[in-house]
C-alpha positions as CSV (number, residue, x, y, z in Angstrom):
1,X,-47.6,28.5,-13.4
2,X,-46.6,31.0,-10.9
3,X,-43.3,32.6,-10.6
4,X,-41.6,30.2,-7.9
5,X,-42.7,27.0,-10.5
6,X,-41.2,28.6,-13.6
7,X,-37.5,29.0,-11.7
8,X,-38.4,25.2,-10.4
9,X,-38.4,24.2,-13.0
10,X,-34.7,25.5,-14.3
11,X,-33.3,24.3,-11.0
12,X,-31.2,21.2,-10.6
13,X,-32.7,18.7,-7.7
14,X,-30.4,19.2,-4.7
15,X,-29.4,16.4,-2.5
16,X,-30.8,16.3,1.1
17,X,-28.9,18.0,3.8
18,X,-29.2,16.9,7.3
19,X,-29.4,18.6,10.0
20,X,-25.7,18.9,11.2
21,X,-24.9,16.5,14.9
22,X,-25.7,17.8,18.4
23,X,-22.4,19.7,19.2
24,X,-19.9,17.3,20.7
25,X,-18.6,17.5,24.9
26,X,-15.1,19.4,24.6
27,X,-12.7,17.8,26.3
28,X,-12.1,19.2,29.9
29,X,-10.0,21.7,31.2
30,X,-11.8,23.8,28.1
31,X,-12.4,27.2,28.3
32,X,-14.2,29.1,24.6
33,X,-12.1,32.7,24.1
34,X,-15.3,34.2,22.5
35,X,-13.7,33.3,19.1
36,X,-16.2,30.5,17.5
37,X,-12.9,28.7,16.3
38,X,-11.2,27.7,19.2
39,X,-11.0,27.2,22.6
40,X,-8.4,28.1,25.0
41,X,-7.2,25.9,28.0
42,X,-7.9,26.6,31.3
43,X,-5.2,26.0,34.4
44,X,-0.8,25.5,34.5
45,X,-1.0,22.4,32.3
46,X,-3.2,24.5,29.2
47,X,-0.5,27.5,29.6
48,X,2.1,24.5,28.4
49,X,-1.3,22.9,26.2
50,X,-2.1,26.0,24.3
51,X,1.9,26.9,24.0
52,X,3.0,23.6,22.3
53,X,0.0,22.0,21.2
54,X,-2.1,22.9,18.4
55,X,-5.7,24.6,19.1
56,X,-8.7,23.1,19.8
57,X,-10.9,23.9,17.9
58,X,-15.1,24.7,19.6
59,X,-17.0,23.4,16.3
60,X,-17.6,19.3,16.9
61,X,-14.4,17.3,14.6
62,X,-14.0,14.4,13.3
63,X,-12.3,11.0,15.9
64,X,-9.5,11.0,13.5
65,X,-8.9,15.1,14.1
66,X,-9.5,14.2,17.6
67,X,-6.8,11.3,17.4
68,X,-4.5,13.5,15.7
69,X,-5.2,16.5,18.8
70,X,-4.5,13.9,21.4
71,X,-0.9,12.8,20.0
72,X,-0.2,16.4,19.5
73,X,-1.1,17.3,23.5
74,X,0.8,13.6,24.2
75,X,3.9,14.8,22.6
76,X,3.8,18.9,24.3
77,X,3.5,16.5,27.5
78,X,6.6,14.2,26.6
79,X,8.7,17.5,26.2
80,X,7.9,18.9,28.7
81,X,8.6,15.4,30.6
82,X,12.0,15.3,28.9
83,X,13.1,19.0,29.8
84,X,12.6,18.5,33.4
85,X,14.3,14.6,32.9
86,X,17.5,17.3,30.7
87,X,16.8,20.0,34.2
88,X,17.8,16.7,36.3
89,X,21.0,16.4,34.4
90,X,22.2,19.8,35.1
91,X,24.6,18.8,38.1
92,X,26.4,16.0,35.6
93,X,26.7,18.5,32.9
94,X,28.5,20.7,35.0
95,X,30.7,17.3,36.2
96,X,30.8,16.0,32.1
97,X,31.9,17.9,29.0
98,X,30.5,15.5,27.2
99,X,27.2,15.2,28.2
100,X,27.0,19.3,29.1
101,X,26.8,19.0,24.7
102,X,24.1,16.2,24.3
103,X,21.9,18.0,27.8
104,X,22.4,21.6,25.4
105,X,21.6,19.4,22.1
106,X,18.7,18.0,23.1
107,X,17.4,21.0,24.2
108,X,17.8,22.5,20.7
109,X,15.9,20.1,19.5
110,X,13.0,19.7,22.0
111,X,12.6,23.3,21.1
112,X,12.4,22.7,17.3
113,X,10.1,19.7,18.7
114,X,8.2,22.2,20.7
115,X,7.3,24.9,17.3
116,X,6.6,22.1,14.8
117,X,4.2,20.6,17.1
118,X,1.9,24.2,18.3
119,X,2.3,24.7,13.9
120,X,-0.1,21.3,13.5
121,X,3.5,19.2,12.4
122,X,2.7,16.8,15.2
123,X,3.7,13.5,12.7
124,X,7.3,15.3,12.9
125,X,7.8,16.5,16.4
126,X,6.4,12.9,17.4
127,X,9.3,11.3,15.4
128,X,12.5,14.0,16.0
129,X,12.0,13.4,20.0
130,X,12.9,10.2,20.3
131,X,15.2,10.2,16.8
132,X,16.6,13.2,18.9
133,X,17.4,11.1,21.8
134,X,18.1,7.8,20.4
135,X,21.5,9.3,18.5
136,X,22.2,11.1,21.9
137,X,22.1,7.8,23.6
138,X,24.3,5.9,20.9
139,X,27.3,8.8,20.8
140,X,27.4,8.6,24.2
141,X,28.4,4.6,24.1
142,X,29.9,5.3,20.6
143,X,32.2,8.8,21.9
144,X,33.2,7.2,26.0
145,X,36.2,7.1,25.9
146,X,38.4,4.3,27.2
147,X,36.2,2.0,25.1
148,X,33.3,0.5,25.9
149,X,32.3,0.4,29.8
150,X,31.2,-2.4,31.6
151,X,29.1,0.3,33.6
152,X,28.0,1.7,30.7
153,X,26.0,-0.6,29.5
154,X,22.7,0.2,31.3
155,X,22.4,2.8,28.2
156,X,20.8,0.1,26.5
157,X,18.7,-0.4,28.3
158,X,17.9,3.5,27.9
159,X,16.7,3.2,24.7
160,X,13.4,1.4,25.4
161,X,12.6,5.2,26.9
162,X,12.1,6.1,22.4
163,X,10.5,3.1,21.7
164,X,7.8,3.8,24.9
165,X,7.9,7.6,23.5
166,X,6.9,6.8,20.0
167,X,5.0,4.2,20.7
168,X,2.7,7.0,22.4
169,X,2.7,9.5,20.0
170,X,3.9,8.1,16.9
171,X,2.6,5.0,14.0
172,X,1.9,1.6,15.7
173,X,4.6,0.0,13.7
174,X,6.6,2.8,15.2
175,X,8.4,0.8,18.0
176,X,9.3,-2.3,15.8
177,X,11.5,0.2,13.2
178,X,12.9,2.2,16.6
179,X,13.5,-1.3,18.5
180,X,15.0,-2.9,15.5
181,X,17.8,0.1,15.0
182,X,18.4,-0.5,18.6
183,X,19.1,-4.0,18.8
184,X,21.3,-3.7,15.9
185,X,23.1,-0.7,17.0
186,X,23.7,-2.9,20.6
187,X,24.7,-6.0,19.2
188,X,26.9,-4.0,16.6
189,X,28.4,-1.9,18.7
190,X,29.2,-4.9,21.8
191,X,31.1,-6.7,18.5
192,X,32.6,-3.7,17.2
193,X,33.3,-1.8,19.9
194,X,36.6,-2.5,22.1
195,X,36.4,-2.9,25.5
196,X,38.0,-1.0,27.8
197,X,41.0,-1.9,29.7
198,X,41.8,-0.6,33.2
199,X,44.5,-0.3,34.5
200,X,44.6,-1.5,38.7
201,X,47.5,-0.1,41.0
202,X,50.2,-3.2,41.4
203,X,50.3,-2.2,37.2
204,X,47.5,-5.1,35.4
205,X,45.4,-4.3,32.9
206,X,41.9,-5.9,33.8
207,X,39.1,-6.5,31.0
208,X,35.4,-6.2,32.9
209,X,33.6,-6.7,30.2
210,X,36.1,-10.1,29.0
211,X,35.9,-11.1,32.6
212,X,31.9,-11.3,32.7
213,X,31.9,-12.0,29.3
214,X,33.9,-15.9,30.3
215,X,31.5,-15.8,32.4
216,X,28.0,-16.2,30.6
217,X,29.3,-15.4,27.3
218,X,28.9,-13.5,24.5
219,X,24.6,-14.0,24.4
220,X,24.3,-14.2,28.1
221,X,26.3,-10.0,27.8
222,X,23.5,-8.8,25.7
223,X,20.7,-11.4,25.7
224,X,18.8,-8.7,28.4
225,X,18.8,-5.7,26.7
226,X,17.9,-7.4,23.7
227,X,14.8,-9.4,25.3
228,X,14.6,-6.1,26.7
229,X,13.8,-3.9,23.3
230,X,12.2,-6.1,21.7
231,X,9.7,-6.8,24.7
232,X,9.1,-2.7,25.1
233,X,8.3,-2.6,20.8
234,X,5.6,-5.3,21.2
235,X,4.0,-4.1,23.8
236,X,4.2,-1.0,22.4
237,X,2.8,-1.7,19.5
238,X,-0.2,-4.2,21.5
239,X,-1.3,-0.6,22.5
240,X,-0.6,1.2,19.6
241,X,-2.7,-1.1,17.7
242,X,-5.5,-1.6,20.7
243,X,-6.0,2.0,20.0
244,X,-5.8,2.7,16.6
245,X,-9.3,-0.2,16.8
246,X,-11.3,1.3,19.1
247,X,-10.5,4.4,17.2
248,X,-11.6,2.5,14.0
249,X,-14.5,1.4,15.9
250,X,-15.4,4.3,17.6
251,X,-15.5,6.1,13.7
252,X,-18.1,3.4,12.6
253,X,-19.6,3.8,14.7
254,X,-20.1,7.9,14.5
255,X,-20.7,7.3,11.2
256,X,-23.4,5.1,11.8
257,X,-24.9,7.2,13.9
258,X,-24.0,10.4,11.0
259,X,-26.3,7.6,9.1
260,X,-29.1,6.9,11.5
261,X,-29.2,10.6,11.9
262,X,-29.9,11.0,8.1
263,X,-32.5,8.7,8.0
264,X,-34.1,9.9,10.6
265,X,-33.8,13.5,8.8
266,X,-34.8,12.0,5.4
267,X,-38.5,10.5,7.6
268,X,-39.6,13.3,9.0
269,X,-39.0,15.7,5.8
270,X,-41.0,12.5,3.9
271,X,-43.8,12.5,6.6
272,X,-43.6,16.5,6.4
273,X,-44.4,16.1,3.0
274,X,-46.4,13.5,2.7
275,X,-49.0,15.6,4.8
276,X,-48.6,19.4,3.1
277,X,-49.2,17.0,-0.4
278,X,-52.8,15.6,1.1
279,X,-53.1,18.8,2.4
280,X,-52.9,20.7,-1.2
281,X,-55.1,17.5,-2.1
282,X,-58.0,18.2,-0.3
283,X,-58.1,21.6,-1.0
284,X,-58.3,21.1,-4.1
285,X,-60.8,17.9,-4.1
286,X,-62.6,21.3,-2.6
287,X,-62.2,23.7,-4.8
288,X,-59.5,25.8,-4.1
289,X,-57.0,25.9,-7.2
290,X,-55.3,28.9,-5.8
291,X,-53.7,26.6,-2.8
292,X,-49.8,25.1,-3.6
293,X,-47.6,22.6,-2.0
294,X,-45.3,24.3,0.1
295,X,-42.2,22.1,-0.8
296,X,-39.1,23.7,-1.5
297,X,-36.4,23.2,-3.8
298,X,-34.5,21.8,-0.9
299,X,-36.9,18.8,0.2
300,X,-37.1,15.4,-0.6
301,X,-39.8,15.5,-2.1
302,X,-39.7,19.1,-4.2
303,X,-40.2,17.7,-7.7
304,X,-43.6,16.2,-6.9
305,X,-45.0,18.9,-5.1
306,X,-44.0,20.7,-8.2
307,X,-45.8,18.2,-10.7
308,X,-49.0,18.6,-8.6
309,X,-48.1,22.6,-8.0
310,X,-48.3,22.5,-12.3
311,X,-50.9,20.0,-12.4
312,X,-53.3,22.2,-10.0
313,X,-52.5,25.1,-12.2
314,X,-53.4,23.8,-15.3
315,X,-57.1,22.9,-12.9
316,X,-56.7,26.4,-12.2
317,X,-56.5,27.9,-16.2
318,X,-59.5,24.8,-17.6
319,X,-62.0,25.7,-14.4
320,X,-60.9,29.9,-15.5
321,X,-61.5,28.9,-19.0
322,X,-65.2,27.0,-18.1
323,X,-66.2,30.0,-16.5
324,X,-65.4,32.4,-18.8
325,X,-67.2,30.2,-21.5
326,X,-70.5,30.1,-19.5
327,X,-70.4,33.8,-19.5
328,X,-70.2,34.5,-22.9
329,X,-72.7,31.5,-23.2
330,X,-74.9,33.7,-21.0
331,X,-74.2,36.7,-22.7
332,X,-75.0,35.6,-25.7
333,X,-78.9,34.1,-24.4
334,X,-79.4,37.8,-23.6
335,X,-78.1,39.1,-25.9
336,X,-79.8,36.9,-28.8
337,X,-83.6,38.1,-26.5
338,X,-82.6,41.5,-26.6
339,X,-82.4,40.9,-30.3
340,X,-85.4,39.3,-30.9
341,X,-87.3,42.0,-28.3
342,X,-85.8,44.6,-31.0
343,X,-86.7,43.1,-33.9
344,X,-90.7,42.9,-32.5
345,X,-90.6,46.7,-32.1
346,X,-90.0,46.6,-28.1
347,X,-87.0,48.3,-26.4
348,X,-84.2,46.2,-26.4
349,X,-82.0,45.7,-23.0
350,X,-78.4,46.0,-24.3
351,X,-76.3,43.7,-22.0
352,X,-73.7,45.6,-20.1
353,X,-70.0,44.6,-20.9
354,X,-69.1,41.6,-18.9
355,X,-65.9,41.1,-20.0
356,X,-66.1,38.6,-23.2
357,X,-65.4,37.9,-26.0
358,X,-68.7,39.6,-26.7
359,X,-68.0,43.6,-25.8
360,X,-66.7,44.3,-28.8
361,X,-70.2,43.4,-30.1
362,X,-72.2,44.5,-27.5
363,X,-70.2,47.9,-28.2
364,X,-71.6,47.9,-31.8
365,X,-74.5,47.8,-30.4
366,X,-74.4,50.6,-28.3
367,X,-73.1,52.8,-31.4
368,X,-75.8,51.8,-33.7
369,X,-79.2,53.6,-33.0
370,X,-81.2,51.7,-31.6
371,X,-82.9,52.1,-28.6
372,X,-81.4,51.1,-25.7
373,X,-82.3,50.2,-22.2
374,X,-80.8,50.4,-19.6
375,X,-80.9,48.0,-16.4
């Protein structure tokens, strides 16, 4: 067997390596940077995403990884939207020190969230923003001077913002967690915080929340806020669940496509391998023992090709041995004829060396001094 075949016998069978999937289309507004690892987003929005979101790889990535990057971009947009909201509150911050403190704290945490999101800690950034917003809303209710105000009750409705936000950028169960905590805070703060008492110009005191509560009742004062929070969590969960199911279906479809591609590649290799082995058989049948099946170790049929090449090499050795045996027999017959000629007194025509085992014997006859005629 040749050296290549000897090397193959010492190597383990390698699994089939399917051809990589064709490169998927990159998201819009992406441009290659010259570096094969990442691409940069274009435009003003692209600048913001390049600044606050993880880079988008230039190569093909799985569905789940693309979904993680999509949520990272949604987190970046959420940070930008809240920054715009804080800018709108600048005038309020100048008139109210409490609002100014809340705006300042929110801005600091937004910067931290942007840094976390840019470094790939998307989940931490996704939960940090709605958590801080919920805490600031709760603090604005608890620390309101004079107690719970009737005009401050709409703050309860603002808890919908972090619930919707976390349904977009967090886990699909997260809206229920935030909604449960928000509903518990609404009920607890309404029942435990003392309502504000307003002093009228006539000197009388007026409890606006108490007055409304006498008309609508305790549950009537809270049911709108509780229902709004509950249904926001329900719809957010339904949307997140729909997205997760779509991702799961896309992932299964991608896996099926990879399997189909692998099967097609195996079929192609089998067809090519069978044809190569058939051609090898044809040449061997025509007496060409120098041919070998041209399949390397990464081919699915390389073990069959190895066995076939081994058999062809043995057949070649057998044919070579048969040829040498036939030549030796021919030289023996010629030598016997020349010995008979010498015994009859004729000049023997000693055969020349023929590369067989008789060459040493012919040399002895040639050096024996007996007459010899060259052909």
